[in-house]
mmCIF file of the C-alpha atoms, coordinates in Angstrom:
data_MODEL
# 
_entry.id   MODEL 
# 
loop_
_atom_site.group_PDB 
_atom_site.id 
_atom_site.type_symbol 
_atom_site.label_atom_id 
_atom_site.label_alt_id 
_atom_site.label_comp_id 
_atom_site.label_asym_id 
_atom_site.label_entity_id 
_atom_site.label_seq_id 
_atom_site.pdbx_PDB_ins_code 
_atom_site.Cartn_x 
_atom_site.Cartn_y 
_atom_site.Cartn_z 
_atom_site.occupancy 
_atom_site.B_iso_or_equiv 
_atom_site.pdbx_formal_charge 
_atom_site.auth_seq_id 
_atom_site.auth_comp_id 
_atom_site.auth_asym_id 
_atom_site.auth_atom_id 
_atom_site.pdbx_PDB_model_num 
ATOM 1  C CA . MET A 1 1  ? -126.288 -13.091 75.395  1.00 0.00 ? 1  MET A CA 1 
ATOM 2  C CA . SER A 1 2  ? -129.011 -15.744 75.339  1.00 0.00 ? 2  SER A CA 1 
ATOM 3  C CA . VAL A 1 3  ? -128.995 -19.270 76.768  1.00 0.00 ? 3  VAL A CA 1 
ATOM 4  C CA . GLN A 1 4  ? -130.792 -22.193 75.253  1.00 0.00 ? 4  GLN A CA 1 
ATOM 5  C CA . LEU A 1 5  ? -131.729 -25.146 77.353  1.00 0.00 ? 5  LEU A CA 1 
ATOM 6  C CA . GLU A 1 6  ? -131.965 -28.577 75.674  1.00 0.00 ? 6  GLU A CA 1 
ATOM 7  C CA . ILE A 1 7  ? -134.716 -30.865 76.846  1.00 0.00 ? 7  ILE A CA 1 
ATOM 8  C CA . ARG A 1 8  ? -134.961 -34.464 75.153  1.00 0.00 ? 8  ARG A CA 1 
ATOM 9  C CA . ASP A 1 9  ? -137.864 -35.081 73.106  1.00 0.00 ? 9  ASP A CA 1 
ATOM 10 C CA . GLU A 1 10 ? -139.108 -37.955 75.288  1.00 0.00 ? 10 GLU A CA 1 
ATOM 11 C CA . ILE A 1 11 ? -139.169 -35.706 78.297  1.00 0.00 ? 11 ILE A CA 1 
ATOM 12 C CA . ILE A 1 12 ? -141.250 -33.107 76.518  1.00 0.00 ? 12 ILE A CA 1 
ATOM 13 C CA . ALA A 1 13 ? -143.509 -35.764 75.296  1.00 0.00 ? 13 ALA A CA 1 
ATOM 14 C CA . SER A 1 14 ? -144.148 -36.962 78.852  1.00 0.00 ? 14 SER A CA 1 
ATOM 15 C CA . MET A 1 15 ? -145.175 -33.525 80.020  1.00 0.00 ? 15 MET A CA 1 
ATOM 16 C CA . LYS A 1 16 ? -148.827 -32.940 80.700  1.00 0.00 ? 16 LYS A CA 1 
ATOM 17 C CA . ILE A 1 17 ? -148.672 -29.646 78.898  1.00 0.00 ? 17 ILE A CA 1 
ATOM 18 C CA . PRO A 1 18 ? -149.963 -29.058 75.357  1.00 0.00 ? 18 PRO A CA 1 
ATOM 19 C CA . LEU A 1 19 ? -146.935 -29.010 73.104  1.00 0.00 ? 19 LEU A CA 1 
ATOM 20 C CA . PRO A 1 20 ? -147.597 -25.432 71.758  1.00 0.00 ? 20 PRO A CA 1 
ATOM 21 C CA . GLU A 1 21 ? -147.396 -24.179 75.421  1.00 0.00 ? 21 GLU A CA 1 
ATOM 22 C CA . VAL A 1 22 ? -144.422 -26.100 76.629  1.00 0.00 ? 22 VAL A CA 1 
ATOM 23 C CA . LYS A 1 23 ? -141.842 -23.302 75.958  1.00 0.00 ? 23 LYS A CA 1 
ATOM 24 C CA . LYS A 1 24 ? -144.002 -20.645 77.645  1.00 0.00 ? 24 LYS A CA 1 
ATOM 25 C CA . GLU A 1 25 ? -144.737 -22.793 80.572  1.00 0.00 ? 25 GLU A CA 1 
ATOM 26 C CA . LEU A 1 26 ? -141.165 -23.841 81.227  1.00 0.00 ? 26 LEU A CA 1 
ATOM 27 C CA . THR A 1 27 ? -139.998 -20.328 80.965  1.00 0.00 ? 27 THR A CA 1 
ATOM 28 C CA . LYS A 1 28 ? -142.645 -19.290 83.461  1.00 0.00 ? 28 LYS A CA 1 
ATOM 29 C CA . GLU A 1 29 ? -141.608 -22.100 85.804  1.00 0.00 ? 29 GLU A CA 1 
ATOM 30 C CA . LEU A 1 30 ? -137.994 -21.166 85.551  1.00 0.00 ? 30 LEU A CA 1 
ATOM 31 C CA . ALA A 1 31 ? -138.788 -17.436 86.256  1.00 0.00 ? 31 ALA A CA 1 
ATOM 32 C CA . PHE A 1 32 ? -140.604 -18.474 89.525  1.00 0.00 ? 32 PHE A CA 1 
ATOM 33 C CA . ALA A 1 33 ? -137.971 -20.794 90.629  1.00 0.00 ? 33 ALA A CA 1 
ATOM 34 C CA . LEU A 1 34 ? -135.276 -18.176 90.139  1.00 0.00 ? 34 LEU A CA 1 
ATOM 35 C CA . TYR A 1 35 ? -137.323 -15.589 92.049  1.00 0.00 ? 35 TYR A CA 1 
ATOM 36 C CA . ALA A 1 36 ? -137.951 -17.942 94.880  1.00 0.00 ? 36 ALA A CA 1 
ATOM 37 C CA . ARG A 1 37 ? -134.222 -18.570 95.152  1.00 0.00 ? 37 ARG A CA 1 
ATOM 38 C CA . TRP A 1 38 ? -133.572 -14.753 95.211  1.00 0.00 ? 38 TRP A CA 1 
ATOM 39 C CA . ALA A 1 39 ? -131.602 -15.177 91.935  1.00 0.00 ? 39 ALA A CA 1 
ATOM 40 C CA . LEU A 1 40 ? -133.742 -12.955 90.039  1.00 0.00 ? 40 LEU A CA 1 
ATOM 41 C CA . SER A 1 41 ? -135.694 -9.726  90.970  1.00 0.00 ? 41 SER A CA 1 
ATOM 42 C CA . MET A 1 42 ? -139.493 -9.527  90.711  1.00 0.00 ? 42 MET A CA 1 
ATOM 43 C CA . GLY A 1 43 ? -139.280 -7.123  87.767  1.00 0.00 ? 43 GLY A CA 1 
ATOM 44 C CA . LYS A 1 44 ? -136.966 -9.418  85.773  1.00 0.00 ? 44 LYS A CA 1 
ATOM 45 C CA . ALA A 1 45 ? -138.804 -12.541 86.725  1.00 0.00 ? 45 ALA A CA 1 
ATOM 46 C CA . ARG A 1 46 ? -142.101 -10.996 85.817  1.00 0.00 ? 46 ARG A CA 1 
ATOM 47 C CA . GLN A 1 47 ? -140.614 -10.032 82.421  1.00 0.00 ? 47 GLN A CA 1 
ATOM 48 C CA . MET A 1 48 ? -139.338 -13.488 81.860  1.00 0.00 ? 48 MET A CA 1 
ATOM 49 C CA . ALA A 1 49 ? -142.615 -15.075 82.735  1.00 0.00 ? 49 ALA A CA 1 
ATOM 50 C CA . GLY A 1 50 ? -144.515 -12.686 80.519  1.00 0.00 ? 50 GLY A CA 1 
ATOM 51 C CA . LEU A 1 51 ? -146.948 -11.587 83.179  1.00 0.00 ? 51 LEU A CA 1 
ATOM 52 C CA . THR A 1 52 ? -148.280 -8.307  84.590  1.00 0.00 ? 52 THR A CA 1 
ATOM 53 C CA . LYS A 1 53 ? -147.318 -7.348  88.089  1.00 0.00 ? 53 LYS A CA 1 
ATOM 54 C CA . ARG A 1 54 ? -150.728 -8.237  89.365  1.00 0.00 ? 54 ARG A CA 1 
ATOM 55 C CA . GLU A 1 55 ? -150.635 -11.682 87.562  1.00 0.00 ? 55 GLU A CA 1 
ATOM 56 C CA . PHE A 1 56 ? -147.103 -12.322 88.917  1.00 0.00 ? 56 PHE A CA 1 
ATOM 57 C CA . LEU A 1 57 ? -148.183 -11.401 92.473  1.00 0.00 ? 57 LEU A CA 1 
ATOM 58 C CA . ASN A 1 58 ? -151.285 -13.592 92.362  1.00 0.00 ? 58 ASN A CA 1 
ATOM 59 C CA . GLU A 1 59 ? -149.169 -16.494 90.901  1.00 0.00 ? 59 GLU A CA 1 
ATOM 60 C CA . LEU A 1 60 ? -146.638 -16.010 93.843  1.00 0.00 ? 60 LEU A CA 1 
ATOM 61 C CA . ALA A 1 61 ? -149.500 -16.273 96.368  1.00 0.00 ? 61 ALA A CA 1 
ATOM 62 C CA . SER A 1 62 ? -150.934 -19.406 94.738  1.00 0.00 ? 62 SER A CA 1 
ATOM 63 C CA . ARG A 1 63 ? -147.601 -21.045 94.770  1.00 0.00 ? 63 ARG A CA 1 
ATOM 64 C CA . GLY A 1 64 ? -146.849 -20.005 98.403  1.00 0.00 ? 64 GLY A CA 1 
ATOM 65 C CA . ILE A 1 65 ? -143.774 -18.065 97.422  1.00 0.00 ? 65 ILE A CA 1 
ATOM 66 C CA . LYS A 1 66 ? -143.181 -15.136 99.694  1.00 0.00 ? 66 LYS A CA 1 
ATOM 67 C CA . ARG A 1 67 ? -142.645 -11.685 98.045  1.00 0.00 ? 67 ARG A CA 1 
ATOM 68 C CA . HIS A 1 68 ? -139.007 -10.324 98.418  1.00 0.00 ? 68 HIS A CA 1 
ATOM 69 C CA . TYR A 1 69 ? -139.301 -7.125  100.331 1.00 0.00 ? 69 TYR A CA 1 
ATOM 70 C CA . THR A 1 70 ? -136.209 -5.581  101.695 1.00 0.00 ? 70 THR A CA 1 
ATOM 71 C CA . SER A 1 71 ? -135.591 -2.642  103.952 1.00 0.00 ? 71 SER A CA 1 
ATOM 72 C CA . GLU A 1 72 ? -134.424 -0.798  100.825 1.00 0.00 ? 72 GLU A CA 1 
ATOM 73 C CA . ASP A 1 73 ? -137.781 -1.595  99.175  1.00 0.00 ? 73 ASP A CA 1 
ATOM 74 C CA . LEU A 1 74 ? -139.487 -0.161  102.275 1.00 0.00 ? 74 LEU A CA 1 
ATOM 75 C CA . SER A 1 75 ? -137.393 3.041   102.201 1.00 0.00 ? 75 SER A CA 1 
ATOM 76 C CA . GLU A 1 76 ? -138.322 3.420   98.544  1.00 0.00 ? 76 GLU A CA 1 
ATOM 77 C CA . ASP A 1 77 ? -141.955 3.053   99.210  1.00 0.00 ? 77 ASP A CA 1 
ATOM 78 C CA . VAL A 1 78 ? -141.923 5.525   102.171 1.00 0.00 ? 78 VAL A CA 1 
ATOM 79 C CA . ALA A 1 79 ? -140.148 8.104   100.125 1.00 0.00 ? 79 ALA A CA 1 
ATOM 80 C CA . TYR A 1 80 ? -142.616 7.741   97.300  1.00 0.00 ? 80 TYR A CA 1 
ATOM 81 C CA . ALA A 1 81 ? -145.627 8.000   99.672  1.00 0.00 ? 81 ALA A CA 1 
ATOM 82 C CA . GLN A 1 82 ? -144.033 11.092  101.414 1.00 0.00 ? 82 GLN A CA 1 
ATOM 83 C CA . SER A 1 83 ? -143.564 12.818  97.996  1.00 0.00 ? 83 SER A CA 1 
ATOM 84 C CA . GLY A 1 84 ? -147.264 12.953  97.344  1.00 0.00 ? 84 GLY A CA 1 
ATOM 85 C CA . GLU A 1 85 ? -146.877 11.558  93.866  1.00 0.00 ? 85 GLU A CA 1 
# 
């Protein structure tokens, strides 16, 4: 399933984003907004935004969005660290 979002031409024309970059930038903005609302995991938001993990984390910091880190994430990290891998 895919979803298409319709934005009127006059709104796109009023954006201060070069036309060839509009789709990419709007997709990235949506990915960060969904992540900030806890509606999308970091992995899926990163995938949607088309960014590496480092790029995504840097962008989170620059936007003042706190990284989601649950007790389950901590348990996984501890188990990974203790496994010696």
